[in-house]
PDB file of N, CA, C, O and CB in Angstrom:
ATOM      1  N   UNK A   1      43.350-168.048-162.462  1.00  0.00           N
ATOM      2  CA  UNK A   1      43.204-167.186-163.615  1.00  0.00           C
ATOM      3  C   UNK A   1      44.375-166.195-163.642  1.00  0.00           C
ATOM      4  O   UNK A   1      44.672-165.561-162.630  1.00  0.00           O
ATOM      5  CB  UNK A   1      41.836-166.442-163.582  1.00  0.00           C
ATOM      6  N   UNK A   2      45.041-166.061-164.800  1.00  0.00           N
ATOM      7  CA  UNK A   2      46.208-165.173-164.883  1.00  0.00           C
ATOM      8  C   UNK A   2      45.816-163.701-164.755  1.00  0.00           C
ATOM      9  O   UNK A   2      44.697-163.309-165.087  1.00  0.00           O
ATOM     10  CB  UNK A   2      46.945-165.397-166.204  1.00  0.00           C
ATOM     11  N   UNK A   3      46.756-162.901-164.269  1.00  0.00           N
ATOM     12  CA  UNK A   3      46.558-161.459-164.152  1.00  0.00           C
ATOM     13  C   UNK A   3      46.410-160.837-165.538  1.00  0.00           C
ATOM     14  O   UNK A   3      45.542-159.991-165.756  1.00  0.00           O
ATOM     15  CB  UNK A   3      47.734-160.807-163.388  1.00  0.00           C
ATOM     16  N   UNK A   4      47.269-161.266-166.483  1.00  0.00           N
ATOM     17  CA  UNK A   4      47.245-160.733-167.845  1.00  0.00           C
ATOM     18  C   UNK A   4      47.877-161.731-168.797  1.00  0.00           C
ATOM     19  O   UNK A   4      48.649-162.600-168.389  1.00  0.00           O
ATOM     20  CB  UNK A   4      47.978-159.375-167.922  1.00  0.00           C
ATOM     21  N   UNK A   5      47.539-161.594-170.069  1.00  0.00           N
ATOM     22  CA  UNK A   5      48.151-162.398-171.134  1.00  0.00           C
ATOM     23  C   UNK A   5      49.235-161.552-171.793  1.00  0.00           C
ATOM     24  O   UNK A   5      48.963-160.480-172.333  1.00  0.00           O
ATOM     25  CB  UNK A   5      47.079-162.875-172.192  1.00  0.00           C
ATOM     26  N   UNK A   6      50.466-162.054-171.740  1.00  0.00           N
ATOM     27  CA  UNK A   6      51.640-161.306-172.182  1.00  0.00           C
ATOM     28  C   UNK A   6      52.292-162.009-173.368  1.00  0.00           C
ATOM     29  O   UNK A   6      52.406-163.235-173.393  1.00  0.00           O
ATOM     30  CB  UNK A   6      52.651-161.144-171.025  1.00  0.00           C
ATOM     31  N   UNK A   7      52.718-161.218-174.347  1.00  0.00           N
ATOM     32  CA  UNK A   7      53.556-161.722-175.434  1.00  0.00           C
ATOM     33  C   UNK A   7      54.947-161.159-175.220  1.00  0.00           C
ATOM     34  O   UNK A   7      55.140-159.943-175.229  1.00  0.00           O
ATOM     35  CB  UNK A   7      52.986-161.326-176.851  1.00  0.00           C
ATOM     36  N   UNK A   8      55.911-162.035-175.029  1.00  0.00           N
ATOM     37  CA  UNK A   8      57.306-161.658-174.801  1.00  0.00           C
ATOM     38  C   UNK A   8      58.067-161.876-176.108  1.00  0.00           C
ATOM     39  O   UNK A   8      58.099-162.987-176.638  1.00  0.00           O
ATOM     40  CB  UNK A   8      57.945-162.490-173.621  1.00  0.00           C
ATOM     41  N   UNK A   9      58.682-160.803-176.626  1.00  0.00           N
ATOM     42  CA  UNK A   9      59.351-160.862-177.923  1.00  0.00           C
ATOM     43  C   UNK A   9      60.813-160.470-177.770  1.00  0.00           C
ATOM     44  O   UNK A   9      61.123-159.342-177.390  1.00  0.00           O
ATOM     45  CB  UNK A   9      58.649-159.944-178.945  1.00  0.00           C
ATOM     46  N   UNK A  10      61.707-161.402-178.067  1.00  0.00           N
ATOM     47  CA  UNK A  10      63.147-161.136-178.005  1.00  0.00           C
ATOM     48  C   UNK A  10      63.856-162.218-178.798  1.00  0.00           C
ATOM     49  O   UNK A  10      63.407-163.363-178.842  1.00  0.00           O
ATOM     50  CB  UNK A  10      63.667-161.091-176.524  1.00  0.00           C
ATOM     51  N   UNK A  11      64.974-161.848-179.428  1.00  0.00           N
ATOM     52  CA  UNK A  11      65.723-162.823-180.224  1.00  0.00           C
ATOM     53  C   UNK A  11      66.718-163.618-179.379  1.00  0.00           C
ATOM     54  O   UNK A  11      67.350-164.543-179.890  1.00  0.00           O
ATOM     55  CB  UNK A  11      66.459-162.117-181.352  1.00  0.00           C
ATOM     56  N   UNK A  12      66.870-163.278-178.100  1.00  0.00           N
ATOM     57  CA  UNK A  12      67.797-163.991-177.225  1.00  0.00           C
ATOM     58  C   UNK A  12      67.040-165.070-176.443  1.00  0.00           C
ATOM     59  O   UNK A  12      66.333-164.772-175.479  1.00  0.00           O
ATOM     60  CB  UNK A  12      68.508-163.004-176.253  1.00  0.00           C
ATOM     61  N   UNK A  13      67.198-166.313-176.869  1.00  0.00           N
ATOM     62  CA  UNK A  13      66.458-167.433-176.306  1.00  0.00           C
ATOM     63  C   UNK A  13      66.643-167.565-174.793  1.00  0.00           C
ATOM     64  O   UNK A  13      65.645-167.732-174.092  1.00  0.00           O
ATOM     65  CB  UNK A  13      66.882-168.712-176.982  1.00  0.00           C
ATOM     66  N   UNK A  14      67.855-167.500-174.251  1.00  0.00           N
ATOM     67  CA  UNK A  14      68.000-167.640-172.789  1.00  0.00           C
ATOM     68  C   UNK A  14      67.231-166.556-172.020  1.00  0.00           C
ATOM     69  O   UNK A  14      66.655-166.834-170.968  1.00  0.00           O
ATOM     70  CB  UNK A  14      69.483-167.585-172.404  1.00  0.00           C
ATOM     71  N   UNK A  15      67.222-165.340-172.536  1.00  0.00           N
ATOM     72  CA  UNK A  15      66.466-164.261-171.889  1.00  0.00           C
ATOM     73  C   UNK A  15      64.981-164.579-171.879  1.00  0.00           C
ATOM     74  O   UNK A  15      64.317-164.435-170.852  1.00  0.00           O
ATOM     75  CB  UNK A  15      66.713-162.921-172.600  1.00  0.00           C
ATOM     76  N   UNK A  16      64.460-165.010-173.014  1.00  0.00           N
ATOM     77  CA  UNK A  16      63.034-165.335-173.122  1.00  0.00           C
ATOM     78  C   UNK A  16      62.669-166.466-172.161  1.00  0.00           C
ATOM     79  O   UNK A  16      61.649-166.394-171.476  1.00  0.00           O
ATOM     80  CB  UNK A  16      62.674-165.730-174.575  1.00  0.00           C
ATOM     81  N   UNK A  17      63.487-167.495-172.109  1.00  0.00           N
ATOM     82  CA  UNK A  17      63.205-168.626-171.221  1.00  0.00           C
ATOM     83  C   UNK A  17      63.198-168.195-169.755  1.00  0.00           C
ATOM     84  O   UNK A  17      62.312-168.593-169.000  1.00  0.00           O
ATOM     85  CB  UNK A  17      64.237-169.740-171.434  1.00  0.00           C
ATOM     86  N   UNK A  18      64.170-167.391-169.349  1.00  0.00           N
ATOM     87  CA  UNK A  18      64.257-166.932-167.963  1.00  0.00           C
ATOM     88  C   UNK A  18      63.086-166.019-167.616  1.00  0.00           C
ATOM     89  O   UNK A  18      62.454-166.187-166.573  1.00  0.00           O
ATOM     90  CB  UNK A  18      65.583-166.201-167.724  1.00  0.00           C
ATOM     91  N   UNK A  19      62.797-165.062-168.480  1.00  0.00           N
ATOM     92  CA  UNK A  19      61.705-164.128-168.209  1.00  0.00           C
ATOM     93  C   UNK A  19      60.352-164.831-168.195  1.00  0.00           C
ATOM     94  O   UNK A  19      59.475-164.473-167.409  1.00  0.00           O
ATOM     95  CB  UNK A  19      61.696-163.013-169.247  1.00  0.00           C
ATOM     96  N   UNK A  20      60.179-165.822-169.054  1.00  0.00           N
ATOM     97  CA  UNK A  20      58.927-166.578-169.065  1.00  0.00           C
ATOM     98  C   UNK A  20      58.711-167.254-167.722  1.00  0.00           C
ATOM     99  O   UNK A  20      57.613-167.190-167.168  1.00  0.00           O
ATOM    100  CB  UNK A  20      58.928-167.625-170.196  1.00  0.00           C
ATOM    101  N   UNK A  21      59.727-167.891-167.197  1.00  0.00           N
ATOM    102  CA  UNK A  21      59.622-168.546-165.886  1.00  0.00           C
ATOM    103  C   UNK A  21      59.285-167.537-164.801  1.00  0.00           C
ATOM    104  O   UNK A  21      58.419-167.790-163.963  1.00  0.00           O
ATOM    105  CB  UNK A  21      60.932-169.272-165.538  1.00  0.00           C
ATOM    106  N   UNK A  22      59.960-166.398-164.810  1.00  0.00           N
ATOM    107  CA  UNK A  22      59.739-165.378-163.781  1.00  0.00           C
ATOM    108  C   UNK A  22      58.338-164.782-163.866  1.00  0.00           C
ATOM    109  O   UNK A  22      57.688-164.568-162.842  1.00  0.00           O
ATOM    110  CB  UNK A  22      60.779-164.269-163.905  1.00  0.00           C
ATOM    111  N   UNK A  23      57.876-164.517-165.073  1.00  0.00           N
ATOM    112  CA  UNK A  23      56.545-163.942-165.227  1.00  0.00           C
ATOM    113  C   UNK A  23      55.450-164.947-164.897  1.00  0.00           C
ATOM    114  O   UNK A  23      54.422-164.579-164.328  1.00  0.00           O
ATOM    115  CB  UNK A  23      56.360-163.426-166.638  1.00  0.00           C
ATOM    116  N   UNK A  24      55.658-166.199-165.245  1.00  0.00           N
ATOM    117  CA  UNK A  24      54.685-167.235-164.888  1.00  0.00           C
ATOM    118  C   UNK A  24      54.538-167.354-163.371  1.00  0.00           C
ATOM    119  O   UNK A  24      53.433-167.566-162.873  1.00  0.00           O
ATOM    120  CB  UNK A  24      55.102-168.589-165.483  1.00  0.00           C
ATOM    121  N   UNK A  25      55.639-167.220-162.637  1.00  0.00           N
ATOM    122  CA  UNK A  25      55.587-167.272-161.178  1.00  0.00           C
ATOM    123  C   UNK A  25      54.772-166.121-160.599  1.00  0.00           C
ATOM    124  O   UNK A  25      54.268-166.212-159.480  1.00  0.00           O
ATOM    125  CB  UNK A  25      56.994-167.247-160.602  1.00  0.00           C
ATOM    126  N   UNK A  26      54.643-165.041-161.361  1.00  0.00           N
ATOM    127  CA  UNK A  26      53.885-163.878-160.914  1.00  0.00           C
ATOM    128  C   UNK A  26      52.460-163.888-161.472  1.00  0.00           C
ATOM    129  O   UNK A  26      51.799-162.852-161.542  1.00  0.00           O
ATOM    130  CB  UNK A  26      54.601-162.594-161.329  1.00  0.00           C
ATOM    131  N   UNK A  27      52.010-165.060-161.860  1.00  0.00           N
ATOM    132  CA  UNK A  27      50.637-165.293-162.308  1.00  0.00           C
ATOM    133  C   UNK A  27      50.280-164.574-163.613  1.00  0.00           C
ATOM    134  O   UNK A  27      49.156-164.101-163.784  1.00  0.00           O
ATOM    135  CB  UNK A  27      49.685-164.863-161.233  1.00  0.00           C
ATOM    136  N   UNK A  28      51.250-164.499-164.528  1.00  0.00           N
ATOM    137  CA  UNK A  28      50.999-163.971-165.858  1.00  0.00           C
ATOM    138  C   UNK A  28      51.040-165.123-166.856  1.00  0.00           C
ATOM    139  O   UNK A  28      51.870-166.024-166.737  1.00  0.00           O
ATOM    140  CB  UNK A  28      52.034-162.869-166.230  1.00  0.00           C
ATOM    141  N   UNK A  29      50.154-165.092-167.827  1.00  0.00           N
ATOM    142  CA  UNK A  29      50.154-166.088-168.901  1.00  0.00           C
ATOM    143  C   UNK A  29      51.055-165.558-170.003  1.00  0.00           C
ATOM    144  O   UNK A  29      50.778-164.500-170.567  1.00  0.00           O
ATOM    145  CB  UNK A  29      48.696-166.376-169.438  1.00  0.00           C
ATOM    146  N   UNK A  30      52.131-166.274-170.322  1.00  0.00           N
ATOM    147  CA  UNK A  30      53.136-165.765-171.260  1.00  0.00           C
ATOM    148  C   UNK A  30      53.198-166.627-172.513  1.00  0.00           C
ATOM    149  O   UNK A  30      53.301-167.852-172.442  1.00  0.00           O
ATOM    150  CB  UNK A  30      54.516-165.710-170.592  1.00  0.00           C
ATOM    151  N   UNK A  31      53.133-165.959-173.664  1.00  0.00           N
ATOM    152  CA  UNK A  31      53.459-166.622-174.919  1.00  0.00           C
ATOM    153  C   UNK A  31      54.709-165.912-175.447  1.00  0.00           C
ATOM    154  O   UNK A  31      54.994-164.780-175.057  1.00  0.00           O
ATOM    155  CB  UNK A  31      52.246-166.568-175.965  1.00  0.00           C
ATOM    156  N   UNK A  32      55.440-166.569-176.320  1.00  0.00           N
ATOM    157  CA  UNK A  32      56.733-166.034-176.741  1.00  0.00           C
ATOM    158  C   UNK A  32      56.860-165.983-178.254  1.00  0.00           C
ATOM    159  O   UNK A  32      56.209-166.725-178.989  1.00  0.00           O
ATOM    160  CB  UNK A  32      57.859-166.865-176.161  1.00  0.00           C
ATOM    161  N   UNK A  33      57.733-165.070-178.689  1.00  0.00           N
ATOM    162  CA  UNK A  33      58.112-164.976-180.094  1.00  0.00           C
ATOM    163  C   UNK A  33      59.588-164.592-180.126  1.00  0.00           C
ATOM    164  O   UNK A  33      60.060-163.840-179.272  1.00  0.00           O
ATOM    165  CB  UNK A  33      57.217-163.929-180.880  1.00  0.00           C
ATOM    166  N   UNK A  34      60.301-165.104-181.099  1.00  0.00           N
ATOM    167  CA  UNK A  34      61.746-164.875-181.184  1.00  0.00           C
ATOM    168  C   UNK A  34      62.142-163.964-182.346  1.00  0.00           C
ATOM    169  O   UNK A  34      63.325-163.833-182.662  1.00  0.00           O
ATOM    170  CB  UNK A  34      62.461-166.195-181.318  1.00  0.00           C
ATOM    171  N   UNK A  35      61.147-163.336-182.978  1.00  0.00           N
ATOM    172  CA  UNK A  35      61.400-162.360-184.051  1.00  0.00           C
ATOM    173  C   UNK A  35      60.190-161.456-184.172  1.00  0.00           C
ATOM    174  O   UNK A  35      59.103-161.776-183.692  1.00  0.00           O
ATOM    175  CB  UNK A  35      61.702-163.069-185.416  1.00  0.00           C
ATOM    176  N   UNK A  36      60.397-160.323-184.819  1.00  0.00           N
ATOM    177  CA  UNK A  36      59.287-159.418-185.047  1.00  0.00           C
ATOM    178  C   UNK A  36      58.206-160.041-185.911  1.00  0.00           C
ATOM    179  O   UNK A  36      57.014-159.864-185.657  1.00  0.00           O
ATOM    180  CB  UNK A  36      59.780-158.152-185.684  1.00  0.00           C
ATOM    181  N   UNK A  37      58.629-160.770-186.931  1.00  0.00           N
ATOM    182  CA  UNK A  37      57.667-161.419-187.830  1.00  0.00           C
ATOM    183  C   UNK A  37      56.819-162.447-187.081  1.00  0.00           C
ATOM    184  O   UNK A  37      55.606-162.524-187.280  1.00  0.00           O
ATOM    185  CB  UNK A  37      58.401-162.097-189.002  1.00  0.00           C
ATOM    186  N   UNK A  38      57.459-163.227-186.225  1.00  0.00           N
ATOM    187  CA  UNK A  38      56.733-164.219-185.438  1.00  0.00           C
ATOM    188  C   UNK A  38      55.761-163.527-184.478  1.00  0.00           C
ATOM    189  O   UNK A  38      54.647-164.009-184.271  1.00  0.00           O
ATOM    190  CB  UNK A  38      57.719-165.118-184.656  1.00  0.00           C
ATOM    191  N   UNK A  39      56.173-162.414-183.898  1.00  0.00           N
ATOM    192  CA  UNK A  39      55.299-161.669-182.987  1.00  0.00           C
ATOM    193  C   UNK A  39      54.059-161.154-183.714  1.00  0.00           C
ATOM    194  O   UNK A  39      52.944-161.274-183.206  1.00  0.00           O
ATOM    195  CB  UNK A  39      56.061-160.496-182.353  1.00  0.00           C
ATOM    196  N   UNK A  40      54.251-160.584-184.895  1.00  0.00           N
ATOM    197  CA  UNK A  40      53.113-160.084-185.661  1.00  0.00           C
ATOM    198  C   UNK A  40      52.157-161.212-186.036  1.00  0.00           C
ATOM    199  O   UNK A  40      50.939-161.036-186.004  1.00  0.00           O
ATOM    200  CB  UNK A  40      53.597-159.369-186.919  1.00  0.00           C
ATOM    201  N   UNK A  41      52.708-162.358-186.389  1.00  0.00           N
ATOM    202  CA  UNK A  41      51.879-163.514-186.721  1.00  0.00           C
ATOM    203  C   UNK A  41      51.053-163.945-185.510  1.00  0.00           C
ATOM    204  O   UNK A  41      49.853-164.196-185.632  1.00  0.00           O
ATOM    205  CB  UNK A  41      52.753-164.683-187.215  1.00  0.00           C
ATOM    206  N   UNK A  42      51.689-164.031-184.348  1.00  0.00           N
ATOM    207  CA  UNK A  42      50.975-164.445-183.129  1.00  0.00           C
ATOM    208  C   UNK A  42      49.917-163.427-182.731  1.00  0.00           C
ATOM    209  O   UNK A  42      48.822-163.807-182.313  1.00  0.00           O
ATOM    210  CB  UNK A  42      51.961-164.644-181.973  1.00  0.00           C
ATOM    211  N   UNK A  43      50.226-162.141-182.853  1.00  0.00           N
ATOM    212  CA  UNK A  43      49.241-161.109-182.523  1.00  0.00           C
ATOM    213  C   UNK A  43      48.032-161.185-183.452  1.00  0.00           C
ATOM    214  O   UNK A  43      46.903-160.937-183.027  1.00  0.00           O
ATOM    215  CB  UNK A  43      49.881-159.715-182.605  1.00  0.00           C
ATOM    216  N   UNK A  44      48.263-161.525-184.705  1.00  0.00           N
ATOM    217  CA  UNK A  44      47.173-161.664-185.658  1.00  0.00           C
ATOM    218  C   UNK A  44      46.258-162.837-185.363  1.00  0.00           C
ATOM    219  O   UNK A  44      45.085-162.827-185.738  1.00  0.00           O
ATOM    220  CB  UNK A  44      47.723-161.802-187.030  1.00  0.00           C
ATOM    221  N   UNK A  45      46.792-163.846-184.693  1.00  0.00           N
ATOM    222  CA  UNK A  45      46.031-165.059-184.411  1.00  0.00           C
ATOM    223  C   UNK A  45      45.435-165.099-183.007  1.00  0.00           C
ATOM    224  O   UNK A  45      44.493-165.850-182.759  1.00  0.00           O
ATOM    225  CB  UNK A  45      46.906-166.252-184.606  1.00  0.00           C
ATOM    226  N   UNK A  46      45.976-164.294-182.079  1.00  0.00           N
ATOM    227  CA  UNK A  46      45.553-164.395-180.679  1.00  0.00           C
ATOM    228  C   UNK A  46      45.119-163.039-180.144  1.00  0.00           C
ATOM    229  O   UNK A  46      45.959-162.211-179.792  1.00  0.00           O
ATOM    230  CB  UNK A  46      46.684-164.963-179.815  1.00  0.00           C
ATOM    231  N   UNK A  47      43.830-162.813-180.081  1.00  0.00           N
ATOM    232  CA  UNK A  47      43.301-161.531-179.615  1.00  0.00           C
ATOM    233  C   UNK A  47      43.314-161.412-178.089  1.00  0.00           C
ATOM    234  O   UNK A  47      42.935-160.373-177.550  1.00  0.00           O
ATOM    235  CB  UNK A  47      41.885-161.341-180.128  1.00  0.00           C
ATOM    236  N   UNK A  48      43.748-162.466-177.388  1.00  0.00           N
ATOM    237  CA  UNK A  48      43.784-162.416-175.923  1.00  0.00           C
ATOM    238  C   UNK A  48      45.021-161.698-175.388  1.00  0.00           C
ATOM    239  O   UNK A  48      45.076-161.388-174.198  1.00  0.00           O
ATOM    240  CB  UNK A  48      43.733-163.821-175.359  1.00  0.00           C
ATOM    241  N   UNK A  49      46.011-161.426-176.230  1.00  0.00           N
ATOM    242  CA  UNK A  49      47.234-160.751-175.775  1.00  0.00           C
ATOM    243  C   UNK A  49      46.880-159.339-175.317  1.00  0.00           C
ATOM    244  O   UNK A  49      46.291-158.557-176.064  1.00  0.00           O
ATOM    245  CB  UNK A  49      48.316-160.710-176.909  1.00  0.00           C
ATOM    246  N   UNK A  50      47.254-159.026-174.064  1.00  0.00           N
ATOM    247  CA  UNK A  50      46.955-157.719-173.487  1.00  0.00           C
ATOM    248  C   UNK A  50      48.199-156.840-173.341  1.00  0.00           C
ATOM    249  O   UNK A  50      48.106-155.612-173.350  1.00  0.00           O
ATOM    250  CB  UNK A  50      46.298-157.896-172.136  1.00  0.00           C
ATOM    251  N   UNK A  51      49.363-157.482-173.209  1.00  0.00           N
ATOM    252  CA  UNK A  51      50.613-156.766-172.980  1.00  0.00           C
ATOM    253  C   UNK A  51      51.690-157.364-173.873  1.00  0.00           C
ATOM    254  O   UNK A  51      51.792-158.585-173.992  1.00  0.00           O
ATOM    255  CB  UNK A  51      51.034-156.830-171.481  1.00  0.00           C
ATOM    256  N   UNK A  52      52.494-156.509-174.504  1.00  0.00           N
ATOM    257  CA  UNK A  52      53.633-156.975-175.289  1.00  0.00           C
ATOM    258  C   UNK A  52      54.899-156.403-174.665  1.00  0.00           C
ATOM    259  O   UNK A  52      55.026-155.191-174.492  1.00  0.00           O
ATOM    260  CB  UNK A  52      53.503-156.555-176.794  1.00  0.00           C
ATOM    261  N   UNK A  53      55.835-157.289-174.330  1.00  0.00           N
ATOM    262  CA  UNK A  53      57.161-156.880-173.879  1.00  0.00           C
ATOM    263  C   UNK A  53      58.074-157.144-175.064  1.00  0.00           C
ATOM    264  O   UNK A  53      58.254-158.287-175.484  1.00  0.00           O
ATOM    265  CB  UNK A  53      57.633-157.660-172.561  1.00  0.00           C
ATOM    266  N   UNK A  54      58.652-156.066-175.599  1.00  0.00           N
ATOM    267  CA  UNK A  54      59.311-156.136-176.898  1.00  0.00           C
ATOM    268  C   UNK A  54      60.743-155.631-176.845  1.00  0.00           C
ATOM    269  O   UNK A  54      61.008-154.538-176.344  1.00  0.00           O
ATOM    270  CB  UNK A  54      58.531-155.344-177.916  1.00  0.00           C
ATOM    271  N   UNK A  55      61.649-156.422-177.356  1.00  0.00           N
ATOM    272  CA  UNK A  55      63.027-155.995-177.587  1.00  0.00           C
ATOM    273  C   UNK A  55      62.993-155.103-178.827  1.00  0.00           C
ATOM    274  O   UNK A  55      62.551-155.536-179.892  1.00  0.00           O
ATOM    275  CB  UNK A  55      64.016-157.235-177.772  1.00  0.00           C
ATOM    276  N   UNK A  56      63.454-153.868-178.693  1.00  0.00           N
ATOM    277  CA  UNK A  56      63.357-152.942-179.824  1.00  0.00           C
ATOM    278  C   UNK A  56      64.530-153.019-180.789  1.00  0.00           C
ATOM    279  O   UNK A  56      64.527-152.340-181.816  1.00  0.00           O
ATOM    280  CB  UNK A  56      63.238-151.547-179.316  1.00  0.00           C
ATOM    281  N   UNK A  57      65.534-153.835-180.476  1.00  0.00           N
ATOM    282  CA  UNK A  57      66.668-154.018-181.389  1.00  0.00           C
ATOM    283  C   UNK A  57      66.844-155.504-181.676  1.00  0.00           C
ATOM    284  O   UNK A  57      67.493-156.223-180.917  1.00  0.00           O
ATOM    285  CB  UNK A  57      67.977-153.414-180.790  1.00  0.00           C
ATOM    286  N   UNK A  58      66.263-155.945-182.768  1.00  0.00           N
ATOM    287  CA  UNK A  58      66.404-157.331-183.199  1.00  0.00           C
ATOM    288  C   UNK A  58      66.898-157.326-184.635  1.00  0.00           C
ATOM    289  O   UNK A  58      66.653-156.367-185.367  1.00  0.00           O
ATOM    290  CB  UNK A  58      65.056-158.115-183.066  1.00  0.00           C
ATOM    291  N   UNK A  59      67.586-158.375-185.049  1.00  0.00           N
ATOM    292  CA  UNK A  59      68.094-158.427-186.418  1.00  0.00           C
ATOM    293  C   UNK A  59      66.961-158.228-187.445  1.00  0.00           C
ATOM    294  O   UNK A  59      65.954-158.937-187.432  1.00  0.00           O
ATOM    295  CB  UNK A  59      68.805-159.773-186.665  1.00  0.00           C
ATOM    296  N   UNK A  60      67.160-157.247-188.324  1.00  0.00           N
ATOM    297  CA  UNK A  60      66.184-157.001-189.367  1.00  0.00           C
ATOM    298  C   UNK A  60      64.993-156.155-188.962  1.00  0.00           C
ATOM    299  O   UNK A  60      64.161-155.821-189.805  1.00  0.00           O
ATOM    300  CB  UNK A  60      65.701-158.274-189.868  1.00  0.00           C
ATOM    301  N   UNK A  61      64.893-155.795-187.669  1.00  0.00           N
ATOM    302  CA  UNK A  61      63.751-155.024-187.185  1.00  0.00           C
ATOM    303  C   UNK A  61      64.227-153.914-186.270  1.00  0.00           C
ATOM    304  O   UNK A  61      65.268-154.033-185.624  1.00  0.00           O
ATOM    305  CB  UNK A  61      62.746-155.929-186.451  1.00  0.00           C
ATOM    306  N   UNK A  62      63.462-152.837-186.218  1.00  0.00           N
ATOM    307  CA  UNK A  62      63.714-151.785-185.241  1.00  0.00           C
ATOM    308  C   UNK A  62      62.433-151.580-184.435  1.00  0.00           C
ATOM    309  O   UNK A  62      61.406-152.189-184.734  1.00  0.00           O
ATOM    310  CB  UNK A  62      64.172-150.450-185.936  1.00  0.00           C
ATOM    311  N   UNK A  63      62.492-150.744-183.440  1.00  0.00           N
ATOM    312  CA  UNK A  63      61.306-150.488-182.617  1.00  0.00           C
ATOM    313  C   UNK A  63      60.223-149.714-183.332  1.00  0.00           C
ATOM    314  O   UNK A  63      59.094-149.658-182.845  1.00  0.00           O
ATOM    315  CB  UNK A  63      61.696-149.749-181.389  1.00  0.00           C
ATOM    316  N   UNK A  64      60.529-149.113-184.474  1.00  0.00           N
ATOM    317  CA  UNK A  64      59.540-148.277-185.153  1.00  0.00           C
ATOM    318  C   UNK A  64      58.868-148.953-186.345  1.00  0.00           C
ATOM    319  O   UNK A  64      57.720-148.643-186.663  1.00  0.00           O
ATOM    320  CB  UNK A  64      60.188-147.016-185.610  1.00  0.00           C
ATOM    321  N   UNK A  65      59.569-149.869-187.007  1.00  0.00           N
ATOM    322  CA  UNK A  65      58.955-150.520-188.175  1.00  0.00           C
ATOM    323  C   UNK A  65      59.794-151.712-188.611  1.00  0.00           C
ATOM    324  O   UNK A  65      60.985-151.795-188.311  1.00  0.00           O
ATOM    325  CB  UNK A  65      58.800-149.518-189.348  1.00  0.00           C
ATOM    326  N   UNK A  66      59.146-152.645-189.334  1.00  0.00           N
ATOM    327  CA  UNK A  66      59.903-153.803-189.840  1.00  0.00           C
ATOM    328  C   UNK A  66      60.774-153.419-191.016  1.00  0.00           C
ATOM    329  O   UNK A  66      61.478-154.266-191.565  1.00  0.00           O
ATOM    330  CB  UNK A  66      58.956-154.930-190.248  1.00  0.00           C
TER     331      UNK A  66
END
């Protein structure tokens, strides 16, 4: 059983892939999103997400609002 369900959000694919592998090794269940819009969609559909790791500077989005 995973320690926590994490949503990892970043527009840099290599970073997301590397961090997903590292977090999975630490017994975390990781789902990913590559944009703010995709993250909001996933959060709306999956109430099991407990932690969000978010890049606050993505194209078209800031850390405060879309």
